[in-house]
N, C-alpha and C positions, 0 to 999 in steps of 0.2 A: 202104787207104784212111785209115791214119793220119795223112795229110797234108790231110784236110778239119777235123779240130780244130784246127790253129793257122791254118787261113786263116779260120775262123770265128771264132775268137778273135781275130784281128786286125781283121777286117770290124766286128765290136761294139765294138771299142777306135776306130777310124777315126770311125765314127758318133758314138760318143759325145763325142769330140773336136769335132767339127763340130757336133753341137748346143751344146756348150759354148762356142765360139766365136761361135756364132750371137747367144748370150744375150748376148755381151760386145759386139755390134756393132750395137744397135738404135736408138744415137744418130742420127738422119738429119743429114745434111748441109742448113745452111739453104740457101734458094733462091739462086740465082746474083742478084747485087746488080746494079741497071742502072748505075750510078754506074763508070765504067771502074777508077777507082783504087780503091774497093773491090771488083770483079773482080779485079784483079790480085792485091790482097791475099787473096782469098778462094782464088786460084789456088796462090799461094805456099803459103798454109797449108795446104791439102789436099794438097799435095806434100811439105811439109818439116816441118809441125809437127803434124798429126791423128794420125800413128800413135802420140805421148806424150799429146798435150792430149785426144782425142776429135775425130772429126768435126766435132761442131757444141761442140766447147771445154767439154764436161763431165767432163773431168779423166781420168784414167787413169792412167798411170805418169807423167805430168805434170800440174802442177796446172789445177784447175778456170779457166776463164777465161770461161765464158759466166755469162749473168744479171748482168751489170753488176761480178762480180768482179774482172776485170783496173784496172778505173777505180776501183773503190775502192781497189785495193793500190797501184794506181801514178797517182793524181791528176794529175800532169805528164806529160804522155805521153813528153816526151824521157827520163824516167827509164825507161820502160817501152821504147823504143828501144834504150836505153844494154844493158838486159838481153837484147833480142833480138841485139844486134849482139855483147856480149860474152860471152852465156853467162851461166849461175847454177846452181849445186847442177849437178846432172847433165844439166842442158840444155847443149848446145854453144852456142858463138856462130856467128853469120851474119855476122861482118863480113869482107870479101873474098868470100863467097861470094853476099851480096846487096848492090845498090846502096843508095845513101842513100833514094833513093825507093821501090825495093822493102822497105825495112824500115821505112820509114813507111806505106806501104799496107798490110803487115801489121798493123802496131799499130792502125791507123785500122780496118780490119776485124774486128780482135778487140773493138775499142771500141764499135763502131756497129752492128755485125750478129750476132755472137754476143751 
């Protein structure tokens, strides 16, 4: 019956990790926009950016983008698009992976929805 002890410890650890991760993911994804460009931006953001910047842009590993922060940091949208395309710091660039229209859609989504 010595196998019960390691199993119990493992289950407790798994439960603790699950509770910890649930606490980190309390940020809700914003409602889907009705504008097709913003909707495309949301879809790209959700699949490519949310892992680091948070589902609602609240930050995490990546910088905070919500609550007007991205507009404050990049008043000119062209500067923001350049960062998305080329990357910056630990953020990878998306040029070649996203079209120019997709880069702009993501930038508009972060500016207008987040």
